[in-house]
N, C-alpha and C positions, 0 to 999 in steps of 0.2 A: 464656805460656799454654800452649805446646807441651809444656813441662816438666811442668807441673802435670796436664795432662791425661794424659801418659805415666804419672805416679804413680798417677792415678785409676785408669787402665786395669789396672794390677798389682794394685791395691787391690780391684777389681771381680773380677778373676780369682781372688783369694785368697777372696773372699767368696762365690764359688758354692757352692751346696750346704749352706751352714751354716744354722743355725736362725735365723730372722729375724723381728723383730716386724712387726707390721701398723702402717703409719704412717697416722696420720688427721691431717689438717689441719682445724681448725675455724676458720670465718669468718663473717663478717657484712657486708651492704652498708652498714650504718650502725651507730654506737655506741648504747649504750643498750639493746640487746634481750636482756641477760642472758647473752651467750655465754661469757663466763669463769665465771660462776657455774655454767653448765651443764657446762662443761669440767672444773671443780674436782670437782663432785658426781658426774659421770660417772665420773670418775677413781676417786673413793672406792668407787662401786658395783663396777665392774669389779675392784679390788683386793679387795674384801670378797668377791668370786665366785672368788677365787683366781688371778686373772691379774697376772702381774708387770706393773704399769702405771707408765709416766713420763710427766709432764706436763711440756713445755717452754714455758716463759712467752716466747712469741716476738712479745709485743706490744712490740718493741723501743723504749723510749724512755719508755713508758709502761705498765710492768708493774703488775698488781695481783693477780695469783694469790696472792700471799701475804697481801693484805688480805683476800680473800674466806675463806681459810683461818685467819686470825687467827694466822699466824705469823711470826716473823722469821728470816730467813736472813741469817748474817754474810756470805757471798760470794754472788756472782751472775754473769751472763754477762760483765758489764763486766769482772770481773777474769780471766775468760778471754779476753776480746777485748783486754786489755791484755798478756796473756801472763804474768801473776801467779799463776794458778791453772790446772790441768786442769779438765777439764769433770767428771771423776769427782770432784774436790775440791769442787765447789760444790754437788753433788746434796745435796738435803736429804729429811728423811723426814716424811710426814704420815700420815694415819690408814690403818690396814691395811696398813702398809709401803708405802704410795703414795710413788713417788719423784718430787720436784719439782726441775727446772731453774730457778731463778730468774732474774729479768732485773731490770735497773736501771730506775729511774723518773726522768725529768727529765734525761736525758742525750742530747743532739742527735745526739752521733757514733753512738749505737747506733741512733736512728730514721732516720737517712740514710747507712747503711753504703754504700759502693762494692761493686760486684759482686766484686772480689777477696776483700774482707773477709767479704761475706755467703756466698761459695762455701768459703772456709777455714772459718767458723762451721759451715756444712752438713756439711763434711767431719768435723769434730769430732764433731757431733751422730750422725753415721753410726756411730760406734764404741757407741753405745747400742744397735744394732739386735740385737745376739747376747745381750743382758743382759736383755732384755725383752719381754712379750708383746704389749702394747698401747704405743705411743709416740704420745701426744697432743699436737699442737701447737698451742697457742692464740694466733693472730694477732691483729694489731689490726683494726680495722673498717675497711671501704673497700678501694681498689683498689690500694695502694702497691705499690712494687716487691717489698717485703719479702713482703707477703701473697701476691701472685702467685708469687713464687718458691718459697716454701714449698707453695703449693697445686700446684704443678707436679712437686713431688717426692713427693707423698703416693700411697699407694694408693687413699685414698678422701678426697674433701673433704667435710665436713659443713657446711652453710650453715644458720645459725640466723636466723630471722626472727620477727617478732610480726605479728598480724593487720593492723596498721596500713599504709595505703597507701605511706607513705614508705618503710617498712622494706621492703616488698615490691618496690617500684620500684627501690631500691638493690641489693636483692639479686639482682633478675632481670639488673640492668646487670653485677654481679659475674660471673654465672653465664655470661653472653655473653661477657665478656673470656676467662674460662677455656675455654670452649668453642672460640672462635675460636683460641686459643692451640695447642689441639689435644693438649697434653701430659696434661691430666686426663682419666682415662678414667672414673672413678666419682665421681657427686656425690650426696649424699643430702640431705634437708631436715629439718629439726626446726622444729616451730611452738612457739614460747613465748608465755607469758600469753595463752592463749585463754580467752575468757570462758564457753566452754561446750565441750561434747564436739563439737556440731555445728560450731561455728565452728572448732574444731581441725581436724577432718577435713576441711571444705569449703576452708579456706586451703591446706592441704596439696595437696588433688586439683587446685585449680585452678591452683596454682602449677606443678604437675608437667604439667599439661595445657597450660599457656602455653609453657613450655620446649620440650616435645615438639612443639608445633605451629609455632612461629616459630623456635627453634633447632635442631630435628630431633636433640634430645638427650633420652635417657630418664632421667630422675633416679628415685631411690627416696625414699619418704616413710618415714622412720624412726619417726615418732609425733610427738604435740602433748604438751604441758605446760600444764595449766590454771592460769590466774592464781589465786593462793591468797597471803592475808595471811602465812602463815608463812614464805614465801620471804623477803620483806621483813624479817620480824622476825629470820630467820636472819643475814639481811646485815648489819643493824644490831648484831646481837651479835658479828659477825666468826665465824659458825659456820656449816659447811656444813649446808644444811637437810636433808640425807639422814641426818644424824647427830643433829640436834636435833629432827627430827620425822620419824623414819622410817616412821610410818605414814601420814602424809599422802598426798593423791593426787599431788601432785608427785614425791614419792619414790618412789611404787609406779609412776608413769608412766615414770620415768627408769630404774627398774629393768626395766622392759619393755624399752626402749629398749637397754639394756646386753645383755640377754638375745637380743636380734635380732641385735645386732653379734657377739655370740659365735657364734652360728649361721653367720654370714656368714664369720667369720674361721677356722671350721673347713674352709672350702673350699680347695683348693690354690691358692696364690698364684704366680703367674707371677714368673719371675726380673725382679725390679726393684729396690727399695731405694733409699734416699737416695744411695748411692754411684754407682749405675747411672743415676738421674736427673741427678745433677750431671755426669757424664760427658757425657750428651746435651747439655747446656748447653755444653760445650765443642766440640760437634760431632763427639763420639766415636761409637762404634758404639752 
């Protein structure tokens, strides 16, 4: 571990001052809330706005970014994991030049990686930081070690919820774990499948009030996306809804969220990055 930490320190020193992506980990307390669909469509919107955007499918073992996109990728993270391909060699292209780092589905070894393997993968992902503006990491649902590790290394974590009580309760549990870990500094919320504007706003406001009161942590509300039949139709056609239905309410609302994120990314970022975050896990500076 000492040799690995020393190598990371050298890489971090070399990394300082260079252009760096904003790393955003997207998570959810439970499955079925539309998280991956939001990540894919958000990535397309950001790319369409001129941002070099890379999506990392980090739902290790149960990947489905490719399913939402309706694209097939010949190579994925499993090939990197086995040492058969470099990370750059598995990157695929989506709409507007969106870059995709696909993962594997149905591979237990990917879903249950040991710390050393996970850290080596993160070190590989860190190589993307200087070639992209936004690095969106789509994690699995819940509170697995993989999810928490990727959350701890991000500049910001976005939690996706629906107004359903089970979704909100599980999301609160996830936020509680992240806050107690003290590595995550910024957490934002997106409410998906709201039945109306009022429900979308109230769900977000109440969740933020809850976390501020009981966890003493101030989140930010990125916005809500209304429940709309066009989203389900796009999923069944394996087409991103922002492309199939660009004038729909969900597409417009996601564009608003993307522009809000662009405003935030214009702010000066403190020195952090995936490499710096990984070094902290080794007890380094």
